[in-house]
N, C-alpha and C positions, 0 to 999 in steps of 0.2 A: 502590563496588562489592560489593554482598555476597558472598561466598564462602560455600562449606558449613562448615558446624560444625562437623563430623567429621573427622577426618583420612582419608585415603584410602588404600588400599594400591594400590600399582603394577596398570596392569591395569582398576582399579575406575573404573567410568565418574563423573566428576562431574554432580551436580546444575547444572542450567541456571543459570547464573549473572542474576543483572539489577540495573538499577543501581537508587540509593533511589528514583527515581522509578516505578517498576516497570516500564518497558522491557528487553527480552533485551536478553544479551550476545550477538553472535553467537559461534560456536565458533571459538577461538583453534590450535583442531589439530582432525583429522578429514576426514570425508570433504568429497571437493566438492561436493556435493548439499546436505549438510550446512549447510556453509558460504553457499552459495548462499541456501539457503532462511531461515539465521539472520538472512542479512543483508538480507534481503527484509521478516523480519518484526521486524526492528528498525528499520526506515525505515516499516512502517505502524504501528508503536506510536508513533515521532515524530511521525508524522502526526496520530493519537490523542490524545499528550499537546499540540499545539499548540492542540487546540480545549478542552482540557480547561479547564472553571469559567469557560469563558464562555456566555451567555444568546445564544439567536435572534438578539434584535439586533444582537448586536454581530458574530458569525460572517457578516453579510450585510453588514458596513460594507468597503465598499473602499476603504483609506485611502490607496493609492498611486495618485492621479489622475497619468494620466487612465484609466487601468487599471478595469475593473470587476471585475477580481479579489476573489474573497472564500473567507474558510476554510470556507464553507460549498459554493461552488463547487467550490473543490479535492476536499472529501470528494466529492461528487457524480459527479464528473469521473474519482476513482481508483476508483468502484465500476463506471464504464463500460470503465475499463482493464481492470481485474481480468476483469469480463463476456468483452471483447473476447479477452484474450489467451490466457485459460484455456476458456472456455466454445466460442469463436466458432473461433478458430486452432487449438491443441492438440485439444480436442474436437471438433472438426467437425460441432458445431451450430446449429442455424438461431436463435441465440437475439437477438430483437430487443431492443434499445438498451435501457437499464435508465430510464432518462427522458425526456421528450418530445423533450429534445434530445440527440441524438447523443454530443455530448462532455462532458452533465454540468452544463456551467458555467452555465446558465440556472436562475433561482430562481424556484419557485414559492411564494406566499405562506401556501400550506395546509402546506407540509413544513418542516419545523425540523430542528433539530440531530440531536434524539435518533432521529428520523425516517431522513433521510442515513445517521446511521450506524449504525443495525440495517441498513438495506440496504448497507451496505457490507459489516460484517460480513459476512454470508450469501452477497454477492458472494466475499468471501476463502474462508468455507468450503466453497462449491462447486467452488469452481479447486483449492482444497488436496483435495477429492474426485478431482476429472479427472486431479492429479497424481502420485496415490497409485498406486506399481506403475509408472511409466513411468520409462522410464532416461532420461538426460542426453541420449542420442544419439538418443533419436526423437524424430519430426520432426509438425507440423501444417503448413498454407498458413495465409499471409496472405490476407482475404477482403476488404479494402477497396484502393480503386486510391490511388495508382499500381502497388502493389504486390502487389494479387491476384492468387492461384496462387505467390507466389512462397516455397518451403519454406524454413522454419526450426526450430531445433532448441529442445528444452525447455531445457536451455541457455542458448542464444543467449535464448529467451524470460525466463528468471529473471535475467540479466545485463539484460536490457533494463527490467524492471520496478524491477530498484534502480536504475538509471540515472534512470529517470521518477519514483521515488518519492524518490530523492536531490534533485533539480530544486525538483521542487515544496514539499518540504520547506525548502527554499530561501526558495520564496516566501512560503508558511508562518509563515516565522523574520522576515519581513519584516513581513507583516501583523499578526502577533501584538504586536509589539514596538512596533508604529505604533498601533494597538486600546489596548493597557491598559498598555504600557513594557516587558512580561515577555520574558526575553533570556534566551537557551542553549540548549542541544541540546535 
């Protein structure tokens, strides 16, 4: 972990810490909001790290047979997840699926990792815009069955997304190890 290079006086905010691989370290102290957003950013960074250095052929491999799960499919799926929870649920927007299949797992031969990551990053940026200025207690409504209409708080959505990314990053760990032997956080 890197630390700020200059000593700080008490009460002076520290620069964000990053791991040697570039992922942001979630705040160890501070507000609940900062911690939730920090953990979500950490898990987003972990997904991107799992795809780093791979080519389009490799991210299309589904090496954990009989599953068809791929790293490219995970990136697309999490773009859909970002859109659903921030735009549709919290923002109340009528946002269609990002990809042709609402789950995002289907692979299009014309779409590679660079394109999928660009879409995913745009969804993250749009979600941040919609989240800005909203309190953790603010609410939105689930739009999909079987829970359509159920009210959820911003806090619940952030916790859910942390859980969703953490679960899928576990899948990404296995996929990456099977592709080229790379292991680790």
